[in-house]
ROVEXZA-232893 format. One record per residue (C-alpha): residue number from 1; residue in one letter; x, y, z. Coordinates in steps of 0.001 Angstrom, whole numbers, plus 524288, in hexadecimal, padded with zeros to 5 digits. Example, Ala and Ser with C-alpha at 12.3 -4.5 7.8 and 13.67 -1.06 7.14 Angstrom:
[rec 1, A, [8300C, 7EE6C, 81E78]];
[rec 2, S, [83566, 7FBDC, 81BE4]];
//
This chain:
[rec 1, M, [7979C, 78B15, 88DC5]];
[rec 2, V, [79888, 795CA, 88363]];
[rec 3, S, [7A1D1, 79FAD, 88609]];
[rec 4, G, [7A085, 7AD56, 88093]];
[rec 5, H, [7AEF0, 7ACA3, 87C47]];
[rec 6, Q, [7B437, 7A69D, 86EDE]];
[rec 7, N, [7B8FA, 798D6, 86F01]];
[rec 8, A, [7C816, 79986, 86DA4]];
[rec 9, N, [7C50C, 79094, 862E0]];
[rec 10, T, [7BE87, 798FF, 857EF]];
[rec 11, S, [7B5E7, 791C6, 84F84]];
[rec 12, P, [7BA85, 78DE6, 8408C]];
[rec 13, Q, [7B250, 79758, 83A02]];
[rec 14, I, [7B630, 7A2DE, 841B8]];
[rec 15, Q, [7C45D, 79EAB, 8410A]];
[rec 16, Q, [7C0EB, 79E16, 831E3]];
[rec 17, T, [7BBAA, 7AA6D, 831AC]];
[rec 18, R, [7C778, 7B1CC, 83824]];
[rec 19, R, [7CF1C, 7A9E7, 82D2D]];
[rec 20, I, [7C74C, 7B04D, 821B4]];
[rec 21, S, [7C74B, 7BDF3, 829A2]];
[rec 22, V, [7D63E, 7BE42, 82A0B]];
[rec 23, N, [7D792, 7B829, 81C90]];
[rec 24, I, [7CF56, 7C3EB, 816DA]];
[rec 25, E, [7D78E, 7CDB9, 81ED1]];
[rec 26, I, [7E343, 7C8BB, 8184E]];
[rec 27, L, [7DDC1, 7C876, 80B53]];
[rec 28, Q, [7DA54, 7D62D, 80D00]];
[rec 29, L, [7E7D1, 7D92C, 811EA]];
[rec 30, K, [7EF01, 7D36E, 805BD]];
[rec 31, N, [7E544, 7DAAE, 7FCD5]];
[rec 32, N, [7E819, 7E7A7, 80354]];
[rec 33, L, [7F588, 7E4B7, 802AB]];
[rec 34, A, [7F622, 7E0F1, 7F5D6]];
[rec 35, E, [7EF7B, 7ED92, 7F1EA]];
[rec 36, R, [7F7D5, 7F5D3, 7F862]];
[rec 37, K, [8030F, 7F06C, 7F1D8]];
[rec 38, Q, [7FCA0, 7F2E6, 7E5F0]];
[rec 39, R, [7FB2B, 800E1, 7E94D]];
[rec 40, L, [809C3, 80174, 7ED7E]];
[rec 41, K, [80DB3, 7FBC3, 7E077]];
[rec 42, N, [805FC, 806EC, 7D910]];
[rec 43, L, [80A75, 81107, 7E09B]];
[rec 44, D, [8196D, 80CAC, 7DDB4]];
[rec 45, I, [8151B, 80DF8, 7CFFF]];
[rec 46, K, [80E9C, 819F3, 7D045]];
[rec 47, V, [81A65, 81FFA, 7D934]];
[rec 48, S, [82454, 81A44, 7CECD]];
[rec 49, G, [81C76, 823AA, 7C41E]];
[rec 50, L, [81C56, 82F84, 7CCF9]];
[rec 51, I, [82B69, 82E37, 7CF89]];
[rec 52, T, [82D4F, 82D59, 7C0D7]];
[rec 53, L, [8242A, 83975, 7BEC6]];
[rec 54, V, [829F8, 84153, 7C7F3]];
[rec 55, R, [837BB, 83EBB, 7C260]];
[rec 56, N, [83221, 842FC, 7B586]];
[rec 57, Y, [82E74, 84FB3, 7BA30]];
[rec 58, L, [83A2B, 852CD, 7C243]];
[rec 59, N, [843F9, 8501E, 7B51C]];
[rec 60, P, [8523C, 85111, 7BAFD]];
[rec 61, Y, [855F5, 85369, 7AD72]];
[rec 62, E, [84E3F, 85FD3, 7ABF2]];
[rec 63, D, [8576A, 86AEB, 7AB6A]];
[rec 64, D, [84E18, 874C5, 7AF0D]];
[rec 65, V, [84720, 8721F, 7BB17]];
[rec 66, T, [83D1E, 87A61, 7BA6E]];
[rec 67, Q, [836D7, 87288, 7AF9F]];
[rec 68, L, [83589, 865FB, 7B910]];
[rec 69, E, [827E6, 862B1, 7BC41]];
[rec 70, S, [82A75, 863A6, 7CAB5]];
[rec 71, E, [81BC7, 8664C, 7CE8D]];
[rec 72, K, [817F8, 85AA8, 7C669]];
[rec 73, A, [821BF, 852F8, 7CE39]];
[rec 74, L, [81E93, 8577C, 7DB54]];
[rec 75, N, [80FBA, 85443, 7DAD8]];
[rec 76, E, [814CD, 846AA, 7D511]];
[rec 77, M, [81D63, 844BC, 7E0CC]];
[rec 78, A, [811B4, 84836, 7EB10]];
[rec 79, D, [80BF4, 83CED, 7E412]];
[rec 80, L, [81753, 83521, 7E5B8]];
[rec 81, H, [8195A, 838A2, 7F2DE]];
[rec 82, N, [80ACF, 834D3, 7F636]];
[rec 83, I, [80C01, 827DC, 7EFCA]];
[rec 84, I, [81788, 82321, 7F559]];
[rec 85, Q, [8118B, 8284A, 803CA]];
[rec 86, E, [80649, 81EBD, 80002]];
[rec 87, M, [81088, 81311, 7FAD2]];
[rec 88, K, [81590, 81438, 807EE]];
[rec 89, E, [80A54, 81306, 80FDF]];
[rec 90, L, [8067E, 80633, 806E8]];
[rec 91, K, [8143C, 80083, 809D8]];
[rec 92, I, [81102, 8019A, 81860]];
[rec 93, K, [8046B, 7FBDD, 816F2]];
[rec 94, I, [80769, 7F114, 80DF1]];
[rec 95, H, [814B6, 7EE43, 817F3]];
[rec 96, K, [80907, 7ECBA, 8232D]];
[rec 97, M, [8001C, 7E3E2, 81A6C]];
[rec 98, E, [809E7, 7DA49, 816DB]];
[rec 99, K, [80F79, 7D9BE, 824DD]];
[rec 100, D, [8009C, 7D732, 82A92]];
[rec 101, L, [80034, 7CC2A, 81E17]];
[rec 102, G, [80D62, 7C6AA, 822E1]];
[rec 103, L, [813F7, 7C9D7, 8153D]];
//
């Protein structure tokens, strides 16, 4: 008699299909993780440049503070802030992905 319920011993083909699906998902996750780590690295380089630029605009050796390019520094600081926020979000996502992969 054949039951409508699946046998506890699934066929080898079904098991292999499941393993392949899981392997594909793991590869996708690893690829996504690598992309996010690269993005984080690129943002870190950009942040370093922005920090240097802001420091140049706010030259501490300038005798006349009215000559400081504070508006330019402010604009760059806004960009810097946004990038740092993105980096924080990326770090959280990267940590979760590493945890999911058991790294």
